[in-house]
Short mmCIF file of the C-alpha atoms (twelve columns), coordinates in Angstrom:
data_MODEL
# 
_entry.id   MODEL 
# 
loop_
_atom_site.group_PDB 
_atom_site.id 
_atom_site.type_symbol 
_atom_site.label_atom_id 
_atom_site.label_alt_id 
_atom_site.label_comp_id 
_atom_site.label_asym_id 
_atom_site.label_seq_id 
_atom_site.Cartn_x 
_atom_site.Cartn_y 
_atom_site.Cartn_z 
_atom_site.pdbx_PDB_model_num 
ATOM 1  C CA . LEU A 1  14.011  40.061  4.131   1 
ATOM 2  C CA . ALA A 2  10.405  40.850  3.253   1 
ATOM 3  C CA . ALA A 3  10.699  38.716  0.114   1 
ATOM 4  C CA . ALA A 4  11.908  35.781  2.205   1 
ATOM 5  C CA . GLY A 5  8.845   36.152  4.408   1 
ATOM 6  C CA . LEU A 6  6.541   36.154  1.394   1 
ATOM 7  C CA . ILE A 7  8.238   33.060  -0.012  1 
ATOM 8  C CA . GLY A 8  7.789   31.323  3.325   1 
ATOM 9  C CA . ILE A 9  4.084   32.178  3.312   1 
ATOM 10 C CA . ALA A 10 3.707   30.953  -0.278  1 
ATOM 11 C CA . LEU A 11 5.467   27.673  0.512   1 
ATOM 12 C CA . ALA A 12 3.408   27.152  3.633   1 
ATOM 13 C CA . SER A 13 0.211   27.738  1.670   1 
ATOM 14 C CA . ALA A 14 1.258   25.281  -1.048  1 
ATOM 15 C CA . CYS A 15 2.090   22.667  1.584   1 
ATOM 16 C CA . ASP A 16 -1.230  23.216  3.319   1 
ATOM 17 C CA . VAL A 17 -3.125  22.709  0.050   1 
ATOM 18 C CA . ALA A 18 -1.113  19.575  -0.786  1 
ATOM 19 C CA . MET A 19 -1.743  18.130  2.657   1 
ATOM 20 C CA . ALA A 20 -5.454  18.952  2.557   1 
ATOM 21 C CA . GLY A 21 -5.933  17.063  -0.728  1 
ATOM 22 C CA . SER A 22 -9.487  18.289  -1.219  1 
ATOM 23 C CA . GLY A 23 -8.468  21.778  -2.360  1 
ATOM 24 C CA . LEU A 24 -6.905  20.547  -5.588  1 
ATOM 25 C CA . PRO A 25 -8.838  20.555  -8.861  1 
ATOM 26 C CA . PRO A 26 -9.765  17.123  -10.262 1 
ATOM 27 C CA . LEU A 27 -7.664  15.694  -13.082 1 
ATOM 28 C CA . PRO A 28 -9.357  15.619  -16.487 1 
ATOM 29 C CA . ALA A 29 -10.619 12.227  -17.608 1 
ATOM 30 C CA . MET A 30 -8.369  10.275  -19.936 1 
ATOM 31 C CA . GLY A 31 -9.968  8.952   -23.104 1 
ATOM 32 C CA . PRO A 32 -10.322 5.154   -23.202 1 
ATOM 33 C CA . SER A 33 -8.177  4.936   -26.344 1 
ATOM 34 C CA . LEU A 34 -5.202  6.514   -24.557 1 
ATOM 35 C CA . ARG A 35 -4.756  3.825   -21.875 1 
ATOM 36 C CA . LYS A 36 -5.377  0.109   -22.186 1 
ATOM 37 C CA . ALA A 37 -4.500  -3.000  -20.155 1 
ATOM 38 C CA . VAL A 38 -2.573  -5.353  -22.450 1 
ATOM 39 C CA . ALA A 39 -0.575  -8.572  -22.447 1 
ATOM 40 C CA . PHE A 40 3.111   -7.591  -22.439 1 
ATOM 41 C CA . GLN A 41 5.956   -10.089 -22.283 1 
ATOM 42 C CA . THR A 42 9.033   -8.622  -20.610 1 
ATOM 43 C CA . SER A 43 11.615  -9.489  -18.009 1 
ATOM 44 C CA . GLU A 44 11.167  -6.056  -16.374 1 
ATOM 45 C CA . GLN A 45 9.808   -5.745  -12.836 1 
ATOM 46 C CA . PRO A 46 6.347   -4.260  -12.057 1 
ATOM 47 C CA . GLY A 47 6.557   -0.468  -11.911 1 
ATOM 48 C CA . THR A 48 9.061   -0.285  -14.784 1 
ATOM 49 C CA . ILE A 49 8.273   2.030   -17.700 1 
ATOM 50 C CA . VAL A 50 9.156   0.775   -21.186 1 
ATOM 51 C CA . ILE A 51 8.962   3.138   -24.172 1 
ATOM 52 C CA . ARG A 52 8.673   1.747   -27.686 1 
ATOM 53 C CA . LYS A 53 9.175   4.630   -30.095 1 
ATOM 54 C CA . ASN A 54 8.206   2.649   -33.198 1 
ATOM 55 C CA . GLU A 55 4.805   1.858   -31.626 1 
ATOM 56 C CA . LYS A 56 4.437   5.369   -30.144 1 
ATOM 57 C CA . ALA A 57 3.611   3.641   -26.878 1 
ATOM 58 C CA . LEU A 58 4.626   3.744   -23.232 1 
ATOM 59 C CA . TYR A 59 4.119   0.559   -21.224 1 
ATOM 60 C CA . LEU A 60 3.828   0.543   -17.435 1 
ATOM 61 C CA . VAL A 61 4.584   -3.014  -16.334 1 
ATOM 62 C CA . THR A 62 1.943   -4.048  -13.782 1 
ATOM 63 C CA . GLY A 63 2.777   -7.719  -13.336 1 
ATOM 64 C CA . PRO A 64 4.069   -10.831 -15.074 1 
ATOM 65 C CA . GLY A 65 2.915   -10.621 -18.691 1 
ATOM 66 C CA . GLN A 66 0.759   -7.522  -18.012 1 
ATOM 67 C CA . ALA A 67 1.095   -3.786  -18.597 1 
ATOM 68 C CA . LEU A 68 -0.870  -0.598  -19.092 1 
ATOM 69 C CA . ARG A 69 -0.287  0.790   -22.594 1 
ATOM 70 C CA . TYR A 70 -0.411  4.555   -23.103 1 
ATOM 71 C CA . GLN A 71 -0.350  6.318   -26.475 1 
ATOM 72 C CA . ILE A 72 2.420   8.911   -26.603 1 
ATOM 73 C CA . SER A 73 3.894   11.439  -29.012 1 
ATOM 74 C CA . VAL A 74 7.414   10.784  -30.202 1 
ATOM 75 C CA . GLY A 75 9.831   13.475  -31.348 1 
ATOM 76 C CA . ARG A 76 11.880  13.350  -34.519 1 
ATOM 77 C CA . ASP A 77 15.244  11.590  -34.549 1 
ATOM 78 C CA . GLY A 78 18.027  13.893  -33.414 1 
ATOM 79 C CA . PHE A 79 15.900  15.456  -30.668 1 
ATOM 80 C CA . GLY A 80 16.136  12.515  -28.272 1 
ATOM 81 C CA . TRP A 81 18.208  11.515  -25.275 1 
ATOM 82 C CA . THR A 82 19.544  8.176   -24.130 1 
ATOM 83 C CA . GLY A 83 20.384  6.780   -20.720 1 
ATOM 84 C CA . THR A 84 18.675  6.203   -17.432 1 
# 
């Protein structure tokens, strides 16, 4: 029972911090070579993520013919998953 009380306190504290917003540490800056706005022809809707393993790139579709390109690491064949 005491453990349940401690968990409740921990969860309440985490929620309070999340709601406050200002108590969280800032995210580290991303290098300019890691993210770039690019022309990207696709039929996917804005908000869709497209991964192109051969380019080692993740594209976040932002609008018609536009995306943000992120450099990513790609694992060896045989260590991947498929599906949605």
